[in-house]
All heavy atoms as TSV, in Angstrom:
chain	resi	resn	atom	element	x	y	z
A	1	MET	N	N	97.538	106.278	94.416
A	1	MET	CA	C	96.688	105.234	93.758
A	1	MET	C	C	95.676	104.720	94.885
A	1	MET	O	O	96.185	104.199	95.873
A	1	MET	CB	C	97.474	104.148	93.231
A	1	MET	CG	C	98.272	104.449	92.056
A	1	MET	SD	S	98.998	103.062	91.197
A	1	MET	CE	C	100.004	102.358	92.486
A	2	PRO	N	N	94.444	104.829	94.668
A	2	PRO	CA	C	93.457	104.310	95.644
A	2	PRO	C	C	93.466	102.747	95.580
A	2	PRO	O	O	93.704	102.146	94.561
A	2	PRO	CB	C	92.151	104.930	95.210
A	2	PRO	CG	C	92.327	105.329	93.836
A	2	PRO	CD	C	93.776	105.567	93.571
A	3	ILE	N	N	93.080	102.207	96.750
A	3	ILE	CA	C	92.921	100.788	96.776
A	3	ILE	C	C	91.461	100.562	97.164
A	3	ILE	O	O	90.863	101.126	98.015
A	3	ILE	CB	C	93.767	100.100	98.029
A	3	ILE	CG1	C	95.294	100.384	97.745
A	3	ILE	CG2	C	93.504	98.618	98.066
A	3	ILE	CD1	C	96.108	99.985	98.881
A	4	TYR	N	N	90.798	99.738	96.335
A	4	TYR	CA	C	89.369	99.446	96.499
A	4	TYR	C	C	89.273	97.997	96.945
A	4	TYR	O	O	89.964	97.121	96.542
A	4	TYR	CB	C	88.551	99.571	95.148
A	4	TYR	CG	C	88.499	101.058	94.785
A	4	TYR	CD1	C	89.228	101.572	93.704
A	4	TYR	CD2	C	87.607	101.961	95.483
A	4	TYR	CE1	C	89.137	102.915	93.420
A	4	TYR	CE2	C	87.560	103.351	95.060
A	4	TYR	CZ	C	88.343	103.787	94.044
A	4	TYR	OH	O	88.223	105.052	93.678
A	5	GLU	N	N	88.232	97.695	97.845
A	5	GLU	CA	C	87.987	96.393	98.225
A	5	GLU	C	C	86.691	95.842	97.536
A	5	GLU	O	O	85.783	96.661	97.280
A	5	GLU	CB	C	87.717	96.305	99.740
A	5	GLU	CG	C	88.943	96.673	100.502
A	5	GLU	CD	C	88.740	96.587	101.982
A	5	GLU	OE1	O	87.789	95.994	102.454
A	5	GLU	OE2	O	89.554	97.143	102.731
A	6	TYR	N	N	86.774	94.645	97.021
A	6	TYR	CA	C	85.686	94.042	96.241
A	6	TYR	C	C	85.287	92.710	96.889
A	6	TYR	O	O	86.084	92.053	97.656
A	6	TYR	CB	C	86.200	93.792	94.827
A	6	TYR	CG	C	86.287	95.097	93.998
A	6	TYR	CD1	C	87.466	95.727	93.934
A	6	TYR	CD2	C	85.174	95.564	93.322
A	6	TYR	CE1	C	87.573	96.912	93.188
A	6	TYR	CE2	C	85.302	96.734	92.615
A	6	TYR	CZ	C	86.560	97.342	92.506
A	6	TYR	OH	O	86.655	98.496	91.776
A	7	HIS	N	N	84.097	92.302	96.556
A	7	HIS	CA	C	83.563	90.964	96.981
A	7	HIS	C	C	82.994	90.244	95.712
A	7	HIS	O	O	82.280	90.831	94.924
A	7	HIS	CB	C	82.395	91.140	97.934
A	7	HIS	CG	C	81.803	89.853	98.383
A	7	HIS	ND1	N	82.404	89.006	99.294
A	7	HIS	CD2	C	80.689	89.166	97.885
A	7	HIS	CE1	C	81.548	87.928	99.418
A	7	HIS	NE2	N	80.595	88.071	98.560
A	8	CYS	N	N	83.457	89.033	95.514
A	8	CYS	CA	C	83.003	88.215	94.318
A	8	CYS	C	C	81.707	87.525	94.683
A	8	CYS	O	O	81.635	86.778	95.710
A	8	CYS	CB	C	84.094	87.232	93.963
A	8	CYS	SG	S	83.657	86.183	92.546
A	9	ASP	N	N	80.676	87.749	93.836
A	9	ASP	CA	C	79.385	87.093	94.087
A	9	ASP	C	C	79.435	85.646	93.599
A	9	ASP	O	O	78.551	84.807	94.011
A	9	ASP	CB	C	78.308	87.745	93.310
A	9	ASP	CG	C	77.995	89.151	93.977
A	9	ASP	OD1	O	78.202	89.344	95.200
A	9	ASP	OD2	O	77.522	90.051	93.173
A	10	GLU	N	N	80.437	85.181	92.824
A	10	GLU	CA	C	80.467	83.839	92.340
A	10	GLU	C	C	81.107	82.857	93.388
A	10	GLU	O	O	80.601	81.889	93.732
A	10	GLU	CB	C	81.419	83.724	91.074
A	10	GLU	CG	C	80.675	84.359	89.874
A	10	GLU	CD	C	79.536	83.518	89.364
A	10	GLU	OE1	O	79.672	82.214	89.535
A	10	GLU	OE2	O	78.575	84.054	88.823
A	11	CYS	N	N	82.285	83.301	93.929
A	11	CYS	CA	C	83.049	82.407	94.840
A	11	CYS	C	C	83.143	82.916	96.257
A	11	CYS	O	O	83.810	82.259	97.104
A	11	CYS	CB	C	84.438	82.092	94.283
A	11	CYS	SG	S	85.614	83.497	94.301
A	12	ASP	N	N	82.573	84.070	96.562
A	12	ASP	CA	C	82.465	84.660	97.963
A	12	ASP	C	C	83.915	85.154	98.405
A	12	ASP	O	O	84.105	85.286	99.576
A	12	ASP	CB	C	81.914	83.631	98.870
A	12	ASP	CG	C	81.193	84.379	99.990
A	12	ASP	OD1	O	80.600	85.440	99.857
A	12	ASP	OD2	O	81.269	83.813	101.200
A	13	GLU	N	N	84.792	85.445	97.461
A	13	GLU	CA	C	86.151	85.893	97.797
A	13	GLU	C	C	86.153	87.393	97.961
A	13	GLU	O	O	85.407	88.185	97.238
A	13	GLU	CB	C	87.147	85.466	96.635
A	13	GLU	CG	C	88.541	85.931	96.827
A	13	GLU	CD	C	89.382	85.120	97.722
A	13	GLU	OE1	O	88.806	84.050	98.203
A	13	GLU	OE2	O	90.442	85.462	97.974
A	14	ASN	N	N	86.858	87.888	98.929
A	14	ASN	CA	C	87.123	89.302	99.189
A	14	ASN	C	C	88.566	89.583	98.771
A	14	ASN	O	O	89.410	88.858	99.033
A	14	ASN	CB	C	86.956	89.662	100.590
A	14	ASN	CG	C	85.465	89.530	101.071
A	14	ASN	OD1	O	84.573	90.011	100.373
A	14	ASN	ND2	N	85.293	88.905	102.219
A	15	PHE	N	N	88.742	90.661	97.965
A	15	PHE	CA	C	90.046	91.032	97.512
A	15	PHE	C	C	90.182	92.576	97.326
A	15	PHE	O	O	89.195	93.270	97.357
A	15	PHE	CB	C	90.379	90.323	96.182
A	15	PHE	CG	C	89.478	90.650	95.048
A	15	PHE	CD1	C	89.768	91.659	94.098
A	15	PHE	CD2	C	88.194	90.059	94.926
A	15	PHE	CE1	C	88.981	92.025	93.061
A	15	PHE	CE2	C	87.373	90.337	93.775
A	15	PHE	CZ	C	87.729	91.376	92.934
A	16	GLU	N	N	91.387	92.993	97.250
A	16	GLU	CA	C	91.706	94.488	97.108
A	16	GLU	C	C	92.219	94.637	95.669
A	16	GLU	O	O	92.856	93.765	95.080
A	16	GLU	CB	C	92.789	94.856	98.089
A	16	GLU	CG	C	92.275	94.798	99.452
A	16	GLU	CD	C	93.318	95.111	100.509
A	16	GLU	OE1	O	94.535	95.133	100.134
A	16	GLU	OE2	O	93.040	95.349	101.694
A	17	LEU	N	N	92.033	95.818	95.148
A	17	LEU	CA	C	92.503	96.125	93.763
A	17	LEU	C	C	93.054	97.534	93.727
A	17	LEU	O	O	92.338	98.459	94.187
A	17	LEU	CB	C	91.322	95.997	92.810
A	17	LEU	CG	C	91.624	96.242	91.338
A	17	LEU	CD1	C	92.526	95.160	90.803
A	17	LEU	CD2	C	90.308	96.261	90.578
A	18	PHE	N	N	94.256	97.697	93.241
A	18	PHE	CA	C	94.867	99.010	93.082
A	18	PHE	C	C	94.339	99.612	91.805
A	18	PHE	O	O	94.215	98.983	90.801
A	18	PHE	CB	C	96.369	98.930	92.922
A	18	PHE	CG	C	97.155	98.538	94.195
A	18	PHE	CD1	C	97.510	97.228	94.356
A	18	PHE	CD2	C	97.461	99.501	95.101
A	18	PHE	CE1	C	98.175	96.933	95.515
A	18	PHE	CE2	C	98.120	99.139	96.223
A	18	PHE	CZ	C	98.496	97.836	96.449
A	19	VAL	N	N	93.831	100.883	91.872
A	19	VAL	CA	C	93.284	101.537	90.661
A	19	VAL	C	C	94.228	102.628	90.332
A	19	VAL	O	O	94.460	103.536	91.093
A	19	VAL	CB	C	91.924	102.064	90.986
A	19	VAL	CG1	C	91.375	102.822	89.745
A	19	VAL	CG2	C	90.942	100.962	91.381
A	20	ARG	N	N	94.773	102.609	89.094
A	20	ARG	CA	C	95.801	103.554	88.738
A	20	ARG	C	C	95.196	104.931	88.403
A	20	ARG	O	O	95.816	105.977	88.756
A	20	ARG	CB	C	96.537	103.059	87.474
A	20	ARG	CG	C	97.363	101.787	87.728
A	20	ARG	CD	C	98.047	101.300	86.460
A	20	ARG	NE	N	98.530	100.017	86.691
A	20	ARG	CZ	C	99.830	99.747	86.971
A	20	ARG	NH1	N	100.694	100.679	86.984
A	20	ARG	NH2	N	100.189	98.499	87.148
A	21	THR	N	N	94.081	104.981	87.704
A	21	THR	CA	C	93.407	106.245	87.420
A	21	THR	C	C	91.965	106.119	87.789
A	21	THR	O	O	91.292	105.157	87.687
A	21	THR	CB	C	93.556	106.638	85.951
A	21	THR	OG1	O	92.901	105.692	85.131
A	21	THR	CG2	C	94.997	106.762	85.560
A	22	ALA	N	N	91.303	107.306	88.131
A	22	ALA	CA	C	89.888	107.380	88.479
A	22	ALA	C	C	89.064	106.976	87.252
A	22	ALA	O	O	87.862	106.511	87.405
A	22	ALA	CB	C	89.579	108.689	89.045
A	23	GLY	N	N	89.556	107.245	86.059
A	23	GLY	CA	C	88.764	107.051	84.853
A	23	GLY	C	C	88.899	105.663	84.316
A	23	GLY	O	O	88.435	105.352	83.190
A	24	GLN	N	N	89.605	104.676	85.007
A	24	GLN	CA	C	89.792	103.397	84.509
A	24	GLN	C	C	88.457	102.654	84.339
A	24	GLN	O	O	87.650	102.678	85.231
A	24	GLN	CB	C	90.651	102.652	85.512
A	24	GLN	CG	C	91.083	101.218	85.072
A	24	GLN	CD	C	92.028	100.622	86.123
A	24	GLN	OE1	O	92.298	101.141	87.119
A	24	GLN	NE2	N	92.548	99.371	85.708
A	25	ARG	N	N	88.187	102.180	83.132
A	25	ARG	CA	C	86.880	101.600	82.843
A	25	ARG	C	C	86.875	100.050	82.883
A	25	ARG	O	O	85.873	99.407	82.643
A	25	ARG	CB	C	86.421	102.075	81.459
A	25	ARG	CG	C	86.251	103.554	81.367
A	25	ARG	CD	C	84.972	103.993	82.048
A	25	ARG	NE	N	84.691	105.388	81.838
A	25	ARG	CZ	C	84.263	106.187	82.820
A	25	ARG	NH1	N	83.933	105.688	83.952
A	25	ARG	NH2	N	84.042	107.465	82.475
A	26	ASN	N	N	88.052	99.439	83.162
A	26	ASN	CA	C	88.130	97.986	83.079
A	26	ASN	C	C	87.207	97.415	84.199
A	26	ASN	O	O	87.245	97.880	85.344
A	26	ASN	CB	C	89.504	97.496	83.256
A	26	ASN	CG	C	90.386	97.916	82.132
A	26	ASN	OD1	O	89.922	98.314	81.011
A	26	ASN	ND2	N	91.703	97.834	82.219
A	27	GLU	N	N	86.492	96.328	83.934
A	27	GLU	CA	C	85.712	95.677	84.967
A	27	GLU	C	C	86.687	94.890	85.845
A	27	GLU	O	O	87.515	94.211	85.306
A	27	GLU	CB	C	84.755	94.726	84.273
A	27	GLU	CG	C	83.687	95.344	83.430
A	27	GLU	CD	C	82.344	95.360	84.032
A	27	GLU	OE1	O	82.196	94.665	84.992
A	27	GLU	OE2	O	81.526	96.159	83.539
A	28	PRO	N	N	86.546	95.018	87.147
A	28	PRO	CA	C	87.377	94.292	87.978
A	28	PRO	C	C	87.050	92.821	87.900
A	28	PRO	O	O	85.927	92.420	87.615
A	28	PRO	CB	C	87.017	94.774	89.371
A	28	PRO	CG	C	85.766	95.578	89.247
A	28	PRO	CD	C	85.607	95.941	87.911
A	29	GLU	N	N	88.118	91.900	88.036
A	29	GLU	CA	C	87.965	90.510	87.929
A	29	GLU	C	C	88.494	89.874	89.169
A	29	GLU	O	O	89.501	90.202	89.738
A	29	GLU	CB	C	88.833	90.087	86.695
A	29	GLU	CG	C	88.607	88.724	86.262
A	29	GLU	CD	C	89.389	88.400	84.987
A	29	GLU	OE1	O	88.923	88.826	83.956
A	29	GLU	OE2	O	90.378	87.692	85.097
A	30	CYS	N	N	87.743	88.862	89.665
A	30	CYS	CA	C	88.110	88.156	90.828
A	30	CYS	C	C	89.500	87.310	90.538
A	30	CYS	O	O	89.440	86.638	89.577
A	30	CYS	CB	C	87.012	87.182	91.247
A	30	CYS	SG	S	87.466	86.110	92.651
A	31	PRO	N	N	90.461	87.499	91.486
A	31	PRO	CA	C	91.707	86.809	91.200
A	31	PRO	C	C	91.618	85.308	91.500
A	31	PRO	O	O	92.413	84.508	91.013
A	31	PRO	CB	C	92.647	87.463	92.222
A	31	PRO	CG	C	91.791	88.044	93.304
A	31	PRO	CD	C	90.538	88.357	92.610
A	32	LYS	N	N	90.556	84.885	92.174
A	32	LYS	CA	C	90.415	83.478	92.551
A	32	LYS	C	C	89.667	82.646	91.439
A	32	LYS	O	O	90.164	81.635	91.073
A	32	LYS	CB	C	89.569	83.330	93.845
A	32	LYS	CG	C	89.464	81.874	94.350
A	32	LYS	CD	C	88.796	81.889	95.708
A	32	LYS	CE	C	88.661	80.416	96.205
A	32	LYS	NZ	N	87.905	80.397	97.450
A	33	CYS	N	N	88.570	83.185	90.945
A	33	CYS	CA	C	87.772	82.445	89.937
A	33	CYS	C	C	87.669	83.083	88.593
A	33	CYS	O	O	87.193	82.490	87.676
A	33	CYS	CB	C	86.404	82.234	90.486
A	33	CYS	SG	S	85.275	83.638	90.605
A	34	GLY	N	N	88.137	84.332	88.470
A	34	GLY	CA	C	88.137	85.102	87.237
A	34	GLY	C	C	86.839	85.724	86.919
A	34	GLY	O	O	86.651	86.314	85.763
A	35	SER	N	N	85.824	85.599	87.691
A	35	SER	CA	C	84.475	86.194	87.493
A	35	SER	C	C	84.502	87.764	87.437
A	35	SER	O	O	85.286	88.313	88.241
A	35	SER	CB	C	83.455	85.674	88.474
A	35	SER	OG	O	82.225	86.377	88.340
A	36	THR	N	N	83.672	88.335	86.668
A	36	THR	CA	C	83.534	89.863	86.694
A	36	THR	C	C	82.249	90.157	87.556
A	36	THR	O	O	81.836	91.369	87.538
A	36	THR	CB	C	83.410	90.399	85.346
A	36	THR	OG1	O	82.318	89.759	84.626
A	36	THR	CG2	C	84.724	90.235	84.558
A	37	ARG	N	N	81.581	89.162	88.128
A	37	ARG	CA	C	80.480	89.510	89.010
A	37	ARG	C	C	80.952	89.977	90.394
A	37	ARG	O	O	80.816	89.158	91.325
A	37	ARG	CB	C	79.553	88.277	89.065
A	37	ARG	CG	C	78.726	88.043	87.788
A	37	ARG	CD	C	77.740	86.909	88.013
A	37	ARG	NE	N	76.864	87.259	89.134
A	37	ARG	CZ	C	76.199	86.343	89.893
A	37	ARG	NH1	N	76.355	85.107	89.642
A	37	ARG	NH2	N	75.442	86.732	90.859
A	38	VAL	N	N	81.580	91.070	90.469
A	38	VAL	CA	C	82.035	91.546	91.727
A	38	VAL	C	C	81.447	92.880	92.073
A	38	VAL	O	O	80.924	93.578	91.182
A	38	VAL	CB	C	83.641	91.691	91.646
A	38	VAL	CG1	C	84.313	90.381	91.369
A	38	VAL	CG2	C	84.076	92.717	90.609
A	39	ARG	N	N	81.541	93.300	93.266
A	39	ARG	CA	C	80.922	94.545	93.678
A	39	ARG	C	C	81.851	95.160	94.760
A	39	ARG	O	O	82.576	94.432	95.419
A	39	ARG	CB	C	79.506	94.393	94.274
A	39	ARG	CG	C	79.401	93.421	95.335
A	39	ARG	CD	C	77.922	93.173	95.736
A	39	ARG	NE	N	77.785	91.905	96.470
A	39	ARG	CZ	C	77.876	91.835	97.740
A	39	ARG	NH1	N	78.157	92.817	98.571
A	39	ARG	NH2	N	77.743	90.628	98.333
A	40	LYS	N	N	81.842	96.443	94.812
A	40	LYS	CA	C	82.681	97.163	95.792
A	40	LYS	C	C	82.126	96.835	97.187
A	40	LYS	O	O	81.034	96.766	97.443
A	40	LYS	CB	C	82.631	98.675	95.655
A	40	LYS	CG	C	83.575	99.201	94.591
A	40	LYS	CD	C	83.647	100.676	94.593
A	40	LYS	CE	C	84.432	101.182	93.530
A	40	LYS	NZ	N	84.515	102.612	93.487
A	41	ALA	N	N	83.086	96.534	98.123
A	41	ALA	CA	C	82.789	96.216	99.517
A	41	ALA	C	C	83.118	97.445	100.352
A	41	ALA	O	O	83.901	98.312	99.941
A	41	ALA	CB	C	83.612	95.009	100.017
A	42	ILE	N	N	82.492	97.527	101.452
A	42	ILE	CA	C	82.751	98.640	102.341
A	42	ILE	C	C	84.064	98.365	103.050
A	42	ILE	O	O	84.198	97.294	103.698
A	42	ILE	CB	C	81.579	98.780	103.428
A	42	ILE	CG1	C	80.208	99.162	102.713
A	42	ILE	CG2	C	81.890	99.791	104.430
A	42	ILE	CD1	C	79.113	99.171	103.620
A	43	SER	N	N	84.918	99.300	103.058
A	43	SER	CA	C	86.234	99.103	103.709
A	43	SER	C	C	86.102	99.428	105.237
A	43	SER	O	O	85.705	100.521	105.632
A	43	SER	CB	C	87.266	100.156	103.121
A	43	SER	OG	O	88.390	100.123	103.772
A	44	LEU	N	N	86.411	98.499	105.953
A	44	LEU	CA	C	86.431	98.565	107.514
A	44	LEU	C	C	87.450	99.590	107.981
A	44	LEU	O	O	87.288	100.295	108.907
A	44	LEU	CB	C	86.622	97.211	108.201
A	44	LEU	CG	C	85.481	96.302	107.897
A	44	LEU	CD1	C	85.799	94.975	108.600
A	44	LEU	CD2	C	84.066	96.810	108.352
A	45	PHE	N	N	88.549	99.611	107.228
A	45	PHE	CA	C	89.567	100.594	107.572
A	45	PHE	C	C	89.127	101.994	107.462
A	45	PHE	O	O	89.317	102.830	108.304
A	45	PHE	CB	C	90.892	100.453	106.786
A	45	PHE	CG	C	91.950	101.430	107.046
A	45	PHE	CD1	C	92.718	101.316	108.149
A	45	PHE	CD2	C	92.160	102.410	106.110
A	45	PHE	CE1	C	93.719	102.266	108.360
A	45	PHE	CE2	C	93.128	103.444	106.379
A	45	PHE	CZ	C	93.882	103.302	107.520
A	46	GLY	N	N	88.485	102.278	106.336
A	46	GLY	CA	C	87.891	103.661	106.048
A	46	GLY	C	C	86.884	104.035	107.008
A	46	GLY	O	O	86.677	105.142	107.404
A	47	VAL	N	N	86.011	103.016	107.424
A	47	VAL	CA	C	84.888	103.318	108.296
A	47	VAL	C	C	85.335	103.527	109.711
A	47	VAL	O	O	84.957	104.430	110.372
A	47	VAL	CB	C	83.840	102.181	108.205
A	47	VAL	CG1	C	82.720	102.293	109.308
A	47	VAL	CG2	C	83.222	102.130	106.810
A	48	GLY	N	N	86.247	102.685	110.207
A	48	GLY	CA	C	86.657	102.767	111.553
A	48	GLY	C	C	87.826	103.742	111.811
A	48	GLY	O	O	88.111	104.160	112.964
A	49	GLY	N	N	88.508	104.144	110.754
A	49	GLY	CA	C	89.698	104.914	110.890
A	49	GLY	C	C	89.448	106.322	111.519
A	49	GLY	O	O	90.242	106.800	112.354
A	50	SER	N	N	88.337	106.973	111.163
A	50	SER	CA	C	88.176	108.369	111.559
A	50	SER	C	C	87.716	108.428	113.018
A	50	SER	O	O	88.110	109.334	113.739
A	50	SER	CB	C	87.097	108.999	110.657
A	50	SER	OG	O	85.875	108.332	110.794
A	51	SER	N	N	86.915	107.483	113.563
A	51	SER	CA	C	86.450	107.601	114.941
A	51	SER	C	C	87.454	106.988	115.907
A	51	SER	O	O	87.394	107.291	117.043
A	51	SER	CB	C	85.088	106.930	115.072
A	51	SER	OG	O	85.164	105.538	114.808
A	52	SER	N	N	88.306	106.118	115.456
A	52	SER	CA	C	89.238	105.475	116.385
A	52	SER	C	C	90.237	106.473	116.912
A	52	SER	O	O	90.829	106.280	118.022
A	52	SER	CB	C	89.950	104.299	115.685
A	52	SER	OG	O	90.728	104.727	114.639
A	53	SER	N	N	90.610	107.559	116.296
A	53	SER	CA	C	91.569	108.523	116.713
A	53	SER	C	C	91.118	109.220	117.992
A	53	SER	O	O	91.818	109.470	118.919
A	53	SER	CB	C	91.969	109.495	115.668
A	53	SER	OG	O	90.881	110.241	115.345
A	54	THR	N	N	89.820	109.450	118.053
A	54	THR	CA	C	89.211	110.098	119.225
A	54	THR	C	C	89.273	109.135	120.449
A	54	THR	O	O	89.703	109.551	121.455
A	54	THR	CB	C	87.771	110.499	119.056
A	54	THR	OG1	O	87.722	111.360	117.870
A	54	THR	CG2	C	87.201	111.242	120.167
A	55	GLY	N	N	89.004	107.912	120.110
A	55	GLY	CA	C	88.985	106.965	121.242
A	55	GLY	C	C	90.349	106.643	121.707
A	55	GLY	O	O	90.618	106.503	122.969
A	56	SER	N	N	91.340	106.593	120.839
A	56	SER	CA	C	92.613	106.290	121.229
A	56	SER	C	C	93.291	107.453	122.052
A	56	SER	O	O	94.063	107.246	122.944
A	56	SER	CB	C	93.539	105.911	120.050
A	56	SER	OG	O	93.651	107.041	119.155
A	57	ALA	N	N	92.969	108.655	121.619
A	57	ALA	CA	C	93.461	109.797	122.387
A	57	ALA	C	C	92.937	109.886	123.801
A	57	ALA	O	O	93.630	110.141	124.718
A	57	ALA	CB	C	93.158	111.113	121.631
A	58	ALA	N	N	91.734	109.582	123.968
A	58	ALA	CA	C	91.089	109.534	125.280
A	58	ALA	C	C	91.644	108.452	126.151
A	58	ALA	O	O	91.929	108.572	127.356
A	58	ALA	CB	C	89.563	109.395	125.188
A	59	SER	N	N	91.955	107.312	125.529
A	59	SER	CA	C	92.484	106.175	126.360
A	59	SER	C	C	93.892	106.410	126.763
A	59	SER	O	O	94.454	105.739	127.653
A	59	SER	CB	C	92.392	104.852	125.596
A	59	SER	OG	O	93.096	104.898	124.402
A	60	CYS	N	N	94.604	107.338	126.075
A	60	CYS	CA	C	95.988	107.590	126.465
A	60	CYS	C	C	96.092	108.776	127.478
A	60	CYS	O	O	97.189	109.172	127.853
A	60	CYS	CB	C	96.804	107.986	125.218
A	60	CYS	SG	S	96.949	106.813	123.934
A	61	GLY	N	N	94.967	109.216	127.911
A	61	GLY	CA	C	95.027	110.281	128.845
A	61	GLY	C	C	95.229	111.661	128.284
A	61	GLY	O	O	95.586	112.665	128.982
A	62	HIS	N	N	94.994	111.821	126.990
A	62	HIS	CA	C	95.178	113.108	126.248
A	62	HIS	C	C	93.944	113.639	125.797
A	62	HIS	O	O	93.784	114.112	124.697
A	62	HIS	CB	C	96.138	112.919	125.084
A	62	HIS	CG	C	97.614	112.468	125.431
A	62	HIS	ND1	N	98.445	113.319	126.102
A	62	HIS	CD2	C	98.199	111.319	125.361
A	62	HIS	CE1	C	99.572	112.678	126.301
A	62	HIS	NE2	N	99.391	111.497	125.842
A	63	GLY	N	N	92.863	113.528	126.496
A	63	GLY	CA	C	91.545	114.005	126.261
A	63	GLY	C	C	91.468	115.447	126.316
A	63	GLY	O	O	92.446	116.193	126.631
A	64	PRO	N	N	90.327	116.016	126.057
A	64	PRO	CA	C	90.157	117.507	126.172
A	64	PRO	C	C	90.410	117.970	127.543
A	64	PRO	O	O	90.150	117.400	128.551
A	64	PRO	CB	C	88.600	117.685	125.851
A	64	PRO	CG	C	88.139	116.397	125.243
A	64	PRO	CD	C	89.085	115.305	125.677
A	65	THR	N	N	90.951	119.195	127.657
A	65	THR	CA	C	91.281	119.753	128.986
A	65	THR	C	C	90.400	120.932	129.297
A	65	THR	O	O	89.759	121.511	128.495
A	65	THR	CB	C	92.761	120.255	128.962
A	65	THR	OG1	O	92.908	121.215	127.837
A	65	THR	CG2	C	93.672	119.139	128.836
């Protein structure tokens, strides 16, 4: 089940939402204020996760030989 991050335009709350199926059509709702004026946010984990493995390997002394 994918986890999506959202940002509420009404109350400025950031929250995560588990999505059971890709075809789920329900509008996400802010858990703080109940607004449906939310938009998907960029996940910092997803953005930073791929490049951090190269940096961590180099810092451990296991770089290319």
